[in-house]
N, C-alpha and C positions, 0 to 999 in steps of 0.2 A: 441405441446404446443399451447394453445389458449391465446392470449394477449387481455385483455379487457381494453379499455380506457374510463375513466369517466372524462370529462372536468369539471363537476360541482358536485362534491361529496357533501355529507351531513351527518350530524349526524342524523340518523334515530331514532325517538322517537315514540313508539307505546303505546297509552293509551287504555286499555280495559275498557269499560263502559257498563252498562246495556242497555242504550238507549241514543240517542243524541236529546236534545230538545233545540231549538234556544232560547237564552235569559235566560236559566236556569243554575243552579249550578249542577255540575256532580261529583259524587264520583268515583274515578279511582280505579278499582279492581287490576290492575297490570300495570307495566311499563317495557317496553323493550327498551334499548338504545344500538345502535351498529353503526359501521361504515357503511355508506350507500351511495346511489347513484346507478344509473342503472347499470353501468359497474361493480361496486363492487358486486352488487347482482348477476350479470351474473357469476362472478368468484365464488361466494359462492355456487351457484347451481351446477356449474361444479365440485367443490370440493366435494359436497355432493354426486355427482354421480360418484366419483372416477376418474375424468378427471384432467389432468395436465393443470394448467392455471397460469397466473400471472396478477394481477390487478394493473393497472397504473393510478394514479390520483394525482392532485395537492392538498395538504393539508396544512392548516394554521399551523404555528409553535406552536401555543397554543393548537391545537387539535391533533398534530401528535402522541403524546404518547397514547392518547385514541385509535386512529386508529390502531397504531402498535400493541397495546396490544390485542384489539378485533380481528384483523385479524389473529394474531399469535395464539390466543386461539381457533379460528375456523379452523386453519390449512390452511388458504388462503395465498398463496404466493403473495407477493406484492412488488411494486416499487413505493414509494411515493416521489413526487417532492415537496420540502418544499416551502411554500409561506409565505410572511409577512402578508397576508390577512386572516382574520378569516374564517373558514369554516362554511357554512350555516347550518341551521337546517331544517328538514322535519318532521312534526308531523302528524301521522295517528291516528285518534280516531275511534276505531272499536267497534261496538255495539254487543249485544249478538247474533244477527242474522248474524254477519260477515260483515255487511255493513260498509265500511270505508269512513270517512270524512277526507280529506287531507288538510294540511296547509303547503305550500312549500315556503320557503324564496327564493328570486331570486338568491342570490349569489352576492358577491361584485366584482367589477372589479379587474382583476389580472394585475400585471406588465408584460410588454412584455417579460421580461427575464424568467418568469414562463412558458409562452407558448413555448418559444424557448427550455427550458429544457425539457418540455413535448414531443415536437416533436423529440428532440434529443434521448430521451429515447425510443420512438416508433421505430426510426431507428435502435437503438441498439438491441431491443428485437425481431424485426421481422426477423426471420431467415427462411431458406428453410424448408418447411413442416409445418409451423405454420399457424394459422388462426388469423385474427385481427378483433375485434369488436370495434365499437365506439358508445356509447349509451348516450342518454339523452340530457338535455338542456345545454345551454351555460350561464355563468354568464354575467352580464351586461358589455357592451363594449368589449366583447371578439371578436376577428376577425371573421367576418361572414364566412370566408372561412376556418376556423380551421378544420371543419369536412372534407372538401374537401382536405385540406393539408394532414391530417392523412390518408385519403383514397388513395391519390396519392402516399404516402410513401409506403404503403402496396402493391399497384398495381405495383410500380416500382421494387419491390423485388419479384414479382410473388406470393405474399401472398394473398389469397382470403380475401376480406373485407366485413363484414356485417355492414350496417349502420342502426341504430335505432335512427332516429332523426326526426325533424319536421321543418316546415317553411323554411325560407331562407337557413339555414345550409343544410337541406336535398336537396333542389333544387340545391345548389352549388355543392354538392357531386356527383350528378348524372352525371355531366360532366366528372368526373374521372372514370366513368364506374365501380362502385363497383360490386362485385360478386352478392350481394344480398342486397336489401333494405327491411325493415320490419316495415312499419308504421301501425298504426291502421287506421280504415276507415276515421275518422275525419282528421287525419294527412295527409292521402293520398289525400283527397278532397282539403285540403288547399294547398298542394304542387302542385297538378295538376292545380288548379285555378291560382296559381302564374306562371305556365308555359304557361298560356293562353289557356288552353284546356277547352272545355265545357263538359268534361266527367262527368258522374253521376253514372252509374252502376259500380258494382265491376269489371266486365270484362273491361269496358272502363278505369277505374282507373289503373288497372294493365297494360293494354296496353300502357297508357300514360307514366307510370313510366319506362317501358322497352324501349319505343321509345326515352325517354329522356336520356337514357344511362345505366340504371341498366341492368345487364345481366339476373337477375331474380328478381321477386318481390313477396313478401308474404304480404298480408293484413290481419290483425286480425280484427275480427268483433264480439267481445263479445261472447255471447252464440251461435252465428251462426258459430263460428270456424274460420278456416283459408282458405284463397283463394290464390292459387299460379298460376303464369305464368312464364314459362321458355321455350324459343324456341317454339316448338309446343305442349308443355305439359301444360294443364290447369286442375287443380284439386281443389276440395273442401273437407276439412276434418273437422269433428266435432264429439263431443260426442252425443249420441242419446238423452240424458237428461242433461240440464245444472246443474252445481254444485253451491251450495251456500257456501260462505266463504269470505275470504279477498283476493280480486283480485289485490291488489296493486303490487304484485311481479310477476304476471302471464306473463306479456310481457317480463320481464327479463329472466324468465325461458325458454320462447320460444326462445329468442336469444341464450341462452346457448345450447339448444337442436339443433338448426340449426348450431351453430358453431361446435358442436361435430360431426354432420353429415358431414359437409364440411371437417373436419379433417379426418374422417374415409374414405371419398370418395376421398381424395386428391384434392378436388375442388368441384364444383357443381355436385350434383347427375345428372345422365343422364337417361332419359326415365321415363315413368309413374310408373313403379314398384319401381325404386329407390326413386323417389320423394314421392311415397305413403308411403314408410318406413320412410322417413324424416318427413313427415307431421304427421304420427302417433306418432312419437317420440315428435314432437313439441306440439301437442295437449295434450299428456299425461304429459309431464313435466310442461306445463303451468297450466293444471288442478290440478296437484299435488300441485303446489304452492298455489292455491286457498284454499287448505285445511289446510294451515299453518297459525299461528297467525301473523307471521312477514314475510316481503319480504326477498328474498334471501335464502329461505329454501324449501327443498322438502324431502319427504321420499321415498327412492327407492322402497319400497314395494307398495306404492301408485302408483308410476310410472308404475310398472310392471302390476298391476291390471288394471289401466285405459287404458293402451296401447291396451289391448285386446278388449276394447269396442269401439275404435275409428272407425268411418265410413269414408271411402274415396271414392269419386266418381269423374268422369270426369265432367268438367263444360265448359261453353261456352267460347271460346277464343275471 
């Protein structure tokens, strides 16, 4: 079982338009509305790929029915912590070329009781053999150590934890020695700068994250693919040609793929061959997400086709 935690969920609204022009009026060709947030998208991708997961998130009482109906209709197992605070909205405007323009509300502060209920639920759901992911931003005034607390709960139970966060929450989580951190390049640069390192290259960023406590680090770098460091294994994986489409859910699909790999391996993969398989899966799942009009969706047929094209090579440690 893979448990996905979303501290700052959203109602995801996707508008399809022909083109986006600043200051102009736009006719919307279609609208998609669904329960969203990074961890919920992770669970949605896992469900699409036939994996068992449960999505955990705090949701406003006014939005709970929408979330429950949508998640049930999509077959996504879930555990929602009810909150008196309204759930934010995230709007993606996607043009005909697949370019997405995002408008993300910050999320309102939550009462301390909501965070306590969330961490209690993490403790309840993390059982032997599971994998835990925590993804995305925190709402305003959330405890900066929330991601670290969740990471510590998983680690204390022997459950591998994947952290997909940025800024101070990522830095705090590193001290809890998560199994894997998965920032993009900009997020990695910000975290490493906060650690006081002058790292600049991908290899230096990976090394700084591992030295700060992560057992393994994967940095995503857009069309340049994925870069991994774990122990003495350093790999780079990518597609030979970039795909065009809606990239808003690609990172969440990558988290889903890595969680599935850790579940299959009973922990972190060991050695270049095992990590090569993991990165092929990660690139294929994230690339398949780019081909979908909304985040949290992949077509298994796309995954199978793309995985055959992924190139993996050793890189500098």
